[in-house]
Biopython code that builds the backbone (N, CA, C, O; Angstrom):
import numpy as np
from Bio.PDB.StructureBuilder import StructureBuilder

atoms = [
    (1, "MET", "N", (-36.245, 9.084, 83.090)),
    (1, "MET", "CA", (-36.669, 8.282, 84.397)),
    (1, "MET", "C", (-36.739, 9.499, 85.745)),
    (1, "MET", "O", (-37.537, 9.968, 86.556)),
    (2, "ASN", "N", (-35.420, 9.593, 85.349)),
    (2, "ASN", "CA", (-35.391, 10.304, 86.674)),
    (2, "ASN", "C", (-35.989, 12.728, 86.437)),
    (2, "ASN", "O", (-35.761, 13.858, 86.869)),
    (3, "SER", "N", (-36.632, 12.083, 85.643)),
    (3, "SER", "CA", (-37.678, 14.003, 85.438)),
    (3, "SER", "C", (-38.669, 13.987, 85.633)),
    (3, "SER", "O", (-39.333, 14.906, 86.113)),
    (4, "LEU", "N", (-39.190, 12.473, 85.170)),
    (4, "LEU", "CA", (-40.583, 11.517, 86.406)),
    (4, "LEU", "C", (-40.468, 12.605, 87.289)),
    (4, "LEU", "O", (-39.410, 13.112, 87.662)),
    (5, "ALA", "N", (-41.841, 13.008, 87.668)),
    (5, "ALA", "CA", (-42.135, 12.757, 89.569)),
    (5, "ALA", "C", (-42.063, 10.970, 90.124)),
    (5, "ALA", "O", (-41.792, 9.882, 89.615)),
    (6, "SER", "N", (-42.527, 11.555, 91.590)),
    (6, "SER", "CA", (-42.089, 9.975, 92.089)),
    (6, "SER", "C", (-43.980, 9.426, 91.941)),
    (6, "SER", "O", (-44.812, 10.264, 92.287)),
    (7, "GLY", "N", (-44.472, 8.064, 91.437)),
    (7, "GLY", "CA", (-45.863, 8.401, 91.280)),
    (7, "GLY", "C", (-46.135, 6.833, 89.963)),
    (7, "GLY", "O", (-45.406, 6.135, 89.259)),
    (8, "GLU", "N", (-47.501, 6.936, 90.241)),
    (8, "GLU", "CA", (-47.585, 5.825, 89.674)),
    (8, "GLU", "C", (-47.911, 6.076, 87.230)),
    (8, "GLU", "O", (-48.686, 6.863, 86.686)),
    (9, "TYR", "N", (-47.222, 5.342, 86.737)),
    (9, "TYR", "CA", (-47.234, 5.716, 85.236)),
    (9, "TYR", "C", (-47.759, 4.375, 84.617)),
    (9, "TYR", "O", (-47.305, 3.232, 84.679)),
    (10, "ASN", "N", (-49.080, 4.993, 83.880)),
    (10, "ASN", "CA", (-49.629, 4.257, 82.553)),
    (10, "ASN", "C", (-49.252, 4.353, 81.424)),
    (10, "ASN", "O", (-49.296, 5.421, 80.815)),
    (11, "ALA", "N", (-48.588, 2.717, 80.676)),
    (11, "ALA", "CA", (-48.316, 2.523, 79.425)),
    (11, "ALA", "C", (-48.235, 1.746, 77.983)),
    (11, "ALA", "O", (-47.728, 0.629, 77.886)),
    (12, "GLY", "N", (-48.470, 2.049, 77.515)),
    (12, "GLY", "CA", (-47.764, 0.763, 76.174)),
    (12, "GLY", "C", (-46.002, 0.144, 76.319)),
    (12, "GLY", "O", (-45.212, -0.026, 77.247)),
    (13, "ASN", "N", (-45.985, -0.093, 74.471)),
    (13, "ASN", "CA", (-45.192, -0.426, 74.730)),
    (13, "ASN", "C", (-43.931, 1.040, 74.655)),
    (13, "ASN", "O", (-44.225, 2.083, 74.072)),
    (14, "VAL", "N", (-42.427, 0.807, 75.425)),
    (14, "VAL", "CA", (-42.031, 1.429, 76.243)),
    (14, "VAL", "C", (-39.960, 1.315, 76.132)),
    (14, "VAL", "O", (-39.127, 0.616, 76.711)),
    (15, "THR", "N", (-39.907, 2.072, 75.405)),
    (15, "THR", "CA", (-38.352, 2.267, 75.945)),
    (15, "THR", "C", (-37.275, 2.826, 76.194)),
    (15, "THR", "O", (-36.542, 3.529, 75.499)),
    (16, "LEU", "N", (-37.166, 2.203, 78.038)),
    (16, "LEU", "CA", (-36.268, 3.482, 79.025)),
    (16, "LEU", "C", (-34.563, 2.720, 78.379)),
    (16, "LEU", "O", (-33.984, 1.642, 78.240)),
    (17, "THR", "N", (-34.386, 4.276, 78.153)),
    (17, "THR", "CA", (-33.020, 4.188, 77.588)),
    (17, "THR", "C", (-31.525, 4.347, 78.936)),
    (17, "THR", "O", (-30.305, 4.278, 78.784)),
    (18, "GLY", "N", (-32.324, 4.559, 80.083)),
    (18, "GLY", "CA", (-30.615, 4.350, 81.025)),
    (18, "GLY", "C", (-31.194, 5.465, 82.642)),
    (18, "GLY", "O", (-31.738, 6.476, 82.200)),
    (19, "SER", "N", (-31.192, 5.466, 82.953)),
    (19, "SER", "CA", (-30.746, 6.776, 83.984)),
    (19, "SER", "C", (-30.675, 6.297, 85.935)),
    (19, "SER", "O", (-30.875, 5.260, 86.568)),
    (20, "LYS", "N", (-30.175, 8.104, 86.382)),
    (20, "LYS", "CA", (-30.326, 7.940, 87.326)),
    (20, "LYS", "C", (-30.755, 7.381, 88.779)),
    (20, "LYS", "O", (-29.769, 7.229, 89.499)),
    (21, "LEU", "N", (-32.398, 6.919, 89.596)),
    (21, "LEU", "CA", (-32.932, 7.920, 90.359)),
    (21, "LEU", "C", (-32.313, 7.999, 91.322)),
    (21, "LEU", "O", (-31.488, 7.280, 91.886)),
    (22, "SER", "N", (-33.056, 9.577, 91.628)),
    (22, "SER", "CA", (-32.551, 10.258, 92.866)),
    (22, "SER", "C", (-33.670, 10.042, 94.287)),
    (22, "SER", "O", (-34.875, 10.133, 94.523)),
    (23, "VAL", "N", (-32.030, 9.608, 95.206)),
    (23, "VAL", "CA", (-32.719, 9.556, 96.123)),
    (23, "VAL", "C", (-34.289, 10.221, 96.594)),
    (23, "VAL", "O", (-34.829, 11.175, 96.032)),
    (24, "GLY", "N", (-34.821, 9.485, 97.712)),
    (24, "GLY", "CA", (-37.169, 9.265, 97.740)),
    (24, "GLY", "C", (-37.328, 9.528, 96.954)),
    (24, "GLY", "O", (-37.990, 10.561, 96.857)),
    (25, "LYS", "N", (-36.880, 8.850, 95.717)),
    (25, "LYS", "CA", (-38.189, 8.736, 94.628)),
    (25, "LYS", "C", (-38.076, 7.282, 94.198)),
    (25, "LYS", "O", (-37.232, 6.424, 93.938)),
    (26, "SER", "N", (-40.355, 7.617, 94.316)),
    (26, "SER", "CA", (-40.271, 6.273, 93.144)),
    (26, "SER", "C", (-41.304, 6.068, 92.584)),
    (26, "SER", "O", (-42.188, 6.919, 92.682)),
    (27, "ILE", "N", (-41.492, 5.068, 91.940)),
    (27, "ILE", "CA", (-41.772, 5.515, 90.178)),
    (27, "ILE", "C", (-42.725, 3.819, 90.258)),
    (27, "ILE", "O", (-41.958, 2.855, 90.264)),
    (28, "VAL", "N", (-44.176, 3.483, 90.313)),
    (28, "VAL", "CA", (-44.417, 3.171, 89.144)),
    (28, "VAL", "C", (-44.631, 2.836, 87.182)),
    (28, "VAL", "O", (-44.636, 3.806, 86.424)),
    (29, "ILE", "N", (-44.736, 1.854, 86.804)),
    (29, "ILE", "CA", (-44.139, 1.773, 85.543)),
    (29, "ILE", "C", (-45.784, 1.286, 84.868)),
    (29, "ILE", "O", (-46.325, 2.233, 85.437)),
    (30, "LYS", "N", (-46.623, 0.798, 84.352)),
    (30, "LYS", "CA", (-47.827, -0.017, 84.464)),
    (30, "LYS", "C", (-47.594, 0.042, 82.961)),
    (30, "LYS", "O", (-47.320, 1.076, 82.352)),
    (31, "SER", "N", (-47.723, -1.124, 82.442)),
    (31, "SER", "CA", (-47.144, -1.008, 80.585)),
    (31, "SER", "C", (-48.429, -1.684, 79.881)),
    (31, "SER", "O", (-47.816, -2.718, 80.150)),
    (32, "SER", "N", (-49.543, -2.089, 79.279)),
    (32, "SER", "CA", (-50.348, -3.253, 78.447)),
    (32, "SER", "C", (-49.637, -3.905, 77.095)),
    (32, "SER", "O", (-50.199, -4.605, 76.253)),
    (33, "GLY", "N", (-48.403, -3.532, 77.113)),
    (33, "GLY", "CA", (-47.680, -3.740, 75.868)),
    (33, "GLY", "C", (-46.233, -4.310, 77.330)),
    (33, "GLY", "O", (-46.231, -4.621, 78.521)),
    (34, "VAL", "N", (-44.820, -4.080, 75.731)),
    (34, "VAL", "CA", (-43.471, -4.496, 75.784)),
    (34, "VAL", "C", (-42.549, -3.768, 76.594)),
    (34, "VAL", "O", (-41.806, -3.064, 75.909)),
    (35, "VAL", "N", (-42.328, -3.694, 77.945)),
    (35, "VAL", "CA", (-40.806, -2.937, 78.225)),
    (35, "VAL", "C", (-39.315, -3.166, 78.271)),
    (35, "VAL", "O", (-38.650, -3.798, 79.092)),
    (36, "ARG", "N", (-38.993, -2.579, 77.323)),
    (36, "ARG", "CA", (-37.482, -3.209, 76.422)),
    (36, "ARG", "C", (-36.550, -1.772, 76.851)),
    (36, "ARG", "O", (-36.740, -0.575, 76.634)),
    (37, "ILE", "N", (-35.483, -2.523, 77.552)),
    (37, "ILE", "CA", (-34.572, -2.128, 78.558)),
    (37, "ILE", "C", (-32.998, -1.442, 78.063)),
    (37, "ILE", "O", (-32.054, -2.209, 78.249)),
    (38, "SER", "N", (-32.632, 0.028, 77.411)),
    (38, "SER", "CA", (-32.047, -0.118, 76.448)),
    (38, "SER", "C", (-30.432, 0.941, 77.204)),
    (38, "SER", "O", (-29.755, 1.675, 76.484)),
    (39, "GLY", "N", (-30.125, 0.707, 78.911)),
    (39, "GLY", "CA", (-29.692, 1.984, 79.293)),
    (39, "GLY", "C", (-29.362, 1.071, 80.839)),
    (39, "GLY", "O", (-30.057, 0.064, 80.700)),
    (40, "ASP", "N", (-29.015, 1.018, 81.502)),
    (40, "ASP", "CA", (-29.143, 0.735, 82.426)),
    (40, "ASP", "C", (-29.722, 2.006, 83.432)),
    (40, "ASP", "O", (-29.704, 3.236, 83.434)),
    (41, "LEU", "N", (-30.279, 0.817, 84.335)),
    (41, "LEU", "CA", (-31.694, 1.932, 85.414)),
    (41, "LEU", "C", (-30.244, 1.387, 86.343)),
    (41, "LEU", "O", (-29.430, 0.464, 86.295)),
    (42, "LEU", "N", (-30.573, 2.798, 87.317)),
    (42, "LEU", "CA", (-29.607, 2.697, 88.504)),
    (42, "LEU", "C", (-30.548, 3.088, 89.743)),
    (42, "LEU", "O", (-31.714, 2.710, 89.855)),
    (43, "TYR", "N", (-29.864, 3.901, 90.654)),
    (43, "TYR", "CA", (-30.398, 4.991, 92.116)),
    (43, "TYR", "C", (-29.038, 4.867, 93.073)),
    (43, "TYR", "O", (-28.181, 4.048, 93.405)),
    (44, "THR", "N", (-29.513, 6.519, 93.324)),
    (44, "THR", "CA", (-28.501, 7.234, 93.659)),
    (44, "THR", "C", (-28.280, 6.797, 95.778)),
    (44, "THR", "O", (-29.028, 6.872, 96.753)),
    (45, "ASP", "N", (-26.448, 6.255, 95.480)),
    (45, "ASP", "CA", (-26.462, 5.992, 96.625)),
    (45, "ASP", "C", (-27.265, 6.076, 98.690)),
    (45, "ASP", "O", (-27.907, 6.459, 99.668)),
    (46, "THR", "N", (-27.233, 6.048, 98.661)),
    (46, "THR", "CA", (-28.846, 6.730, 100.171)),
    (46, "THR", "C", (-27.606, 5.675, 101.411)),
    (46, "THR", "O", (-27.120, 4.569, 101.173)),
    (47, "ASN", "N", (-27.336, 6.902, 103.201)),
    (47, "ASN", "CA", (-26.988, 5.966, 103.740)),
    (47, "ASN", "C", (-28.509, 5.409, 104.567)),
    (47, "ASN", "O", (-28.766, 4.317, 105.074)),
    (48, "ASP", "N", (-29.547, 6.981, 104.411)),
    (48, "ASP", "CA", (-31.109, 5.950, 105.101)),
    (48, "ASP", "C", (-31.994, 5.030, 103.525)),
    (48, "ASP", "O", (-32.208, 5.099, 102.315)),
    (49, "VAL", "N", (-32.188, 4.310, 104.653)),
    (49, "VAL", "CA", (-33.022, 2.806, 103.875)),
    (49, "VAL", "C", (-34.510, 3.490, 103.813)),
    (49, "VAL", "O", (-35.343, 2.915, 103.112)),
    (50, "ARG", "N", (-34.984, 4.964, 104.670)),
    (50, "ARG", "CA", (-35.774, 5.544, 104.177)),
    (50, "ARG", "C", (-36.015, 5.455, 102.596)),
    (50, "ARG", "O", (-36.640, 4.766, 101.789)),
    (51, "GLN", "N", (-34.952, 6.814, 102.635)),
    (51, "GLN", "CA", (-34.824, 7.698, 101.532)),
    (51, "GLN", "C", (-34.469, 6.880, 100.427)),
    (51, "GLN", "O", (-33.615, 7.484, 99.778)),
    (52, "LEU", "N", (-34.722, 5.842, 99.948)),
    (52, "LEU", "CA", (-33.434, 4.663, 99.139)),
    (52, "LEU", "C", (-34.560, 4.614, 97.744)),
    (52, "LEU", "O", (-35.756, 4.370, 97.903)),
    (53, "PRO", "N", (-34.015, 4.855, 96.557)),
    (53, "PRO", "CA", (-34.955, 5.326, 95.088)),
    (53, "PRO", "C", (-35.634, 3.909, 94.699)),
    (53, "PRO", "O", (-34.898, 2.928, 94.802)),
    (54, "GLN", "N", (-36.929, 3.709, 94.275)),
    (54, "GLN", "CA", (-37.556, 2.600, 93.861)),
    (54, "GLN", "C", (-38.160, 3.010, 92.616)),
    (54, "GLN", "O", (-38.678, 4.071, 92.269)),
    (55, "LEU", "N", (-37.904, 1.540, 91.833)),
    (55, "LEU", "CA", (-38.612, 0.911, 90.460)),
    (55, "LEU", "C", (-39.324, 0.512, 89.944)),
    (55, "LEU", "O", (-39.655, 1.388, 89.145)),
    (56, "ILE", "N", (-39.703, -0.032, 89.846)),
    (56, "ILE", "CA", (-41.006, -0.264, 89.831)),
    (56, "ILE", "C", (-41.932, -0.918, 88.109)),
    (56, "ILE", "O", (-42.774, -0.341, 87.421)),
    (57, "ILE", "N", (-41.152, -2.575, 87.905)),
    (57, "ILE", "CA", (-41.714, -2.329, 85.913)),
    (57, "ILE", "C", (-42.599, -3.406, 86.083)),
    (57, "ILE", "O", (-42.163, -4.390, 86.681)),
    (58, "TYR", "N", (-43.830, -3.413, 85.651)),
    (58, "TYR", "CA", (-44.915, -4.401, 85.216)),
    (58, "TYR", "C", (-45.262, -4.305, 83.665)),
    (58, "TYR", "O", (-45.825, -3.498, 82.926)),
    (59, "ALA", "N", (-44.747, -5.324, 83.571)),
    (59, "ALA", "CA", (-45.857, -5.299, 81.650)),
    (59, "ALA", "C", (-45.278, -7.394, 81.898)),
    (59, "ALA", "O", (-44.763, -8.291, 82.566)),
    (60, "LYS", "N", (-45.920, -6.947, 80.754)),
    (60, "LYS", "CA", (-46.728, -8.711, 79.673)),
    (60, "LYS", "C", (-44.998, -9.119, 79.618)),
    (60, "LYS", "O", (-44.386, -10.135, 79.950)),
    (61, "ASN", "N", (-44.633, -8.001, 79.122)),
    (61, "ASN", "CA", (-42.879, -8.622, 79.428)),
    (61, "ASN", "C", (-41.771, -7.769, 79.062)),
    (61, "ASN", "O", (-41.960, -6.806, 78.318)),
    (62, "ILE", "N", (-40.909, -7.979, 79.412)),
    (62, "ILE", "CA", (-39.635, -7.078, 79.513)),
    (62, "ILE", "C", (-38.397, -7.039, 78.611)),
    (62, "ILE", "O", (-37.697, -7.795, 79.284)),
    (63, "ILE", "N", (-37.558, -6.672, 77.482)),
    (63, "ILE", "CA", (-36.949, -7.769, 77.647)),
    (63, "ILE", "C", (-35.791, -6.487, 77.976)),
    (63, "ILE", "O", (-36.079, -5.293, 77.901)),
    (64, "ILE", "N", (-34.502, -7.001, 78.335)),
    (64, "ILE", "CA", (-33.506, -5.994, 78.542)),
    (64, "ILE", "C", (-32.227, -6.574, 77.715)),
    (64, "ILE", "O", (-31.609, -7.618, 77.921)),
    (65, "GLU", "N", (-31.943, -5.211, 76.345)),
    (65, "GLU", "CA", (-30.802, -5.442, 75.717)),
    (65, "GLU", "C", (-29.236, -6.104, 76.296)),
    (65, "GLU", "O", (-28.849, -5.680, 77.385)),
    (66, "PRO", "N", (-28.722, -6.709, 75.860)),
    (66, "PRO", "CA", (-27.361, -7.650, 75.850)),
    (66, "PRO", "C", (-26.814, -6.359, 76.986)),
    (66, "PRO", "O", (-26.378, -6.407, 78.136)),
    (67, "SER", "N", (-27.172, -4.872, 75.719)),
    (67, "SER", "CA", (-25.724, -4.289, 76.562)),
    (67, "SER", "C", (-26.458, -3.443, 78.074)),
    (67, "SER", "O", (-26.145, -2.510, 78.812)),
    (68, "VAL", "N", (-27.240, -4.130, 77.987)),
    (68, "VAL", "CA", (-27.566, -3.573, 79.518)),
    (68, "VAL", "C", (-26.329, -4.282, 80.731)),
    (68, "VAL", "O", (-26.328, -5.511, 80.803)),
    (69, "GLY", "N", (-25.230, -3.431, 81.723)),
    (69, "GLY", "CA", (-25.187, -3.686, 83.114)),
    (69, "GLY", "C", (-25.676, -3.926, 84.369)),
    (69, "GLY", "O", (-25.130, -4.206, 85.436)),
    (70, "GLU", "N", (-26.689, -3.779, 84.069)),
    (70, "GLU", "CA", (-27.567, -3.235, 85.959)),
    (70, "GLU", "C", (-28.573, -2.365, 86.184)),
    (70, "GLU", "O", (-28.740, -1.146, 86.222)),
    (71, "VAL", "N", (-29.524, -3.889, 86.395)),
    (71, "VAL", "CA", (-30.963, -3.248, 86.716)),
    (71, "VAL", "C", (-31.466, -3.066, 88.285)),
    (71, "VAL", "O", (-32.037, -3.880, 89.012)),
    (72, "ASN", "N", (-31.099, -1.871, 88.511)),
    (72, "ASN", "CA", (-31.817, -2.461, 89.796)),
    (72, "ASN", "C", (-33.534, -1.687, 89.673)),
    (72, "ASN", "O", (-33.724, -0.477, 89.556)),
    (73, "ALA", "N", (-34.373, -2.507, 89.724)),
    (73, "ALA", "CA", (-35.814, -2.370, 89.417)),
    (73, "ALA", "C", (-36.077, -4.038, 89.824)),
    (73, "ALA", "O", (-35.456, -5.052, 89.505)),
    (74, "TRP", "N", (-37.117, -3.853, 90.553)),
    (74, "TRP", "CA", (-38.462, -4.553, 91.046)),
    (74, "TRP", "C", (-38.775, -4.934, 89.512)),
    (74, "TRP", "O", (-38.781, -3.957, 88.764)),
    (75, "LEU", "N", (-39.124, -6.592, 88.713)),
    (75, "LEU", "CA", (-39.462, -6.816, 86.848)),
    (75, "LEU", "C", (-40.766, -7.976, 87.549)),
    (75, "LEU", "O", (-40.593, -9.109, 88.001)),
    (76, "ILE", "N", (-41.672, -7.418, 87.459)),
    (76, "ILE", "CA", (-42.644, -7.884, 87.285)),
    (76, "ILE", "C", (-43.778, -8.272, 85.765)),
    (76, "ILE", "O", (-44.521, -7.566, 85.083)),
    (77, "THR", "N", (-43.573, -9.088, 85.751)),
    (77, "THR", "CA", (-44.680, -9.803, 84.172)),
    (77, "THR", "C", (-45.953, -10.643, 85.364)),
    (77, "THR", "O", (-45.919, -11.115, 86.500)),
    (78, "GLN", "N", (-47.048, -10.440, 84.200)),
    (78, "GLN", "CA", (-48.466, -11.444, 84.169)),
    (78, "GLN", "C", (-48.068, -12.705, 84.354)),
    (78, "GLN", "O", (-47.072, -12.758, 85.075)),
    (79, "LYS", "N", (-48.429, -13.662, 84.013)),
    (79, "LYS", "CA", (-47.964, -14.721, 84.136)),
    (79, "LYS", "C", (-48.570, -15.190, 82.898)),
    (79, "LYS", "O", (-49.772, -15.044, 83.119)),
    (80, "ASP", "N", (-48.523, -15.365, 82.468)),
    (80, "ASP", "CA", (-47.972, -15.421, 80.252)),
    (80, "ASP", "C", (-47.118, -14.875, 80.348)),
    (80, "ASP", "O", (-46.215, -15.705, 80.238)),
    (81, "GLY", "N", (-46.479, -13.442, 80.574)),
    (81, "GLY", "CA", (-46.240, -12.993, 80.512)),
    (81, "GLY", "C", (-43.877, -13.445, 80.911)),
    (81, "GLY", "O", (-43.575, -14.363, 81.674)),
    (82, "TYR", "N", (-42.749, -12.564, 80.192)),
    (82, "TYR", "CA", (-41.738, -12.740, 80.474)),
    (82, "TYR", "C", (-40.581, -12.179, 80.288)),
    (82, "TYR", "O", (-40.455, -11.431, 79.318)),
    (83, "VAL", "N", (-39.434, -12.420, 81.207)),
    (83, "VAL", "CA", (-39.180, -11.457, 81.294)),
    (83, "VAL", "C", (-37.247, -12.117, 80.349)),
    (83, "VAL", "O", (-36.669, -13.095, 80.823)),
    (84, "MET", "N", (-36.582, -11.255, 78.970)),
    (84, "MET", "CA", (-35.718, -11.562, 78.738)),
    (84, "MET", "C", (-34.532, -11.168, 78.279)),
    (84, "MET", "O", (-34.552, -10.886, 77.081)),
    (85, "HIS", "N", (-33.015, -10.995, 79.070)),
    (85, "HIS", "CA", (-31.779, -10.305, 79.279)),
    (85, "HIS", "C", (-30.859, -10.858, 77.634)),
    (85, "HIS", "O", (-29.635, -10.973, 77.576)),
    (86, "CYS", "N", (-31.408, -11.012, 76.955)),
    (86, "CYS", "CA", (-30.861, -11.589, 75.949)),
    (86, "CYS", "C", (-30.847, -10.558, 74.331)),
    (86, "CYS", "O", (-30.309, -10.453, 73.228)),
    (87, "GLY", "N", (-31.808, -10.018, 75.180)),
    (87, "GLY", "CA", (-32.722, -8.802, 73.576)),
    (87, "GLY", "C", (-33.101, -9.662, 73.175)),
    (87, "GLY", "O", (-33.101, -10.844, 73.519)),
    (88, "ALA", "N", (-33.798, -8.663, 71.691)),
    (88, "ALA", "CA", (-34.626, -9.479, 70.797)),
    (88, "ALA", "C", (-34.846, -9.058, 69.784)),
    (88, "ALA", "O", (-35.536, -9.695, 68.988)),
]
sb = StructureBuilder()
sb.init_structure("model")
sb.init_model(0)
sb.init_chain("A")
sb.init_seg("    ")
for serial, (resi, resn, name, xyz) in enumerate(atoms, 1):
    if name == "N":
        sb.init_residue(resn, " ", resi, " ")
    sb.init_atom(name, np.array(xyz, "f"), 0.0, 1.0, " ", f" {name:<3s}", serial, name[0])
structure = sb.get_structure()
């Protein structure tokens, strides 16, 4: 994730294996399918709230694997979607 430039990205089914976003980075993932989170999604600490990293994940369904300890992101699903936090 951190290797991506700030911006909005469209995807189908995608697995996020974990990352630590750099200061000032803003990434939006819009998925038409399932987003599976299999690693911690963290951000680099900063004292400047204007530079706080931001990750937004919008998908029909979001699955967080049981091994994941921390997700610093906005998780948004469609009206008929779900966020599952025990894997599937």
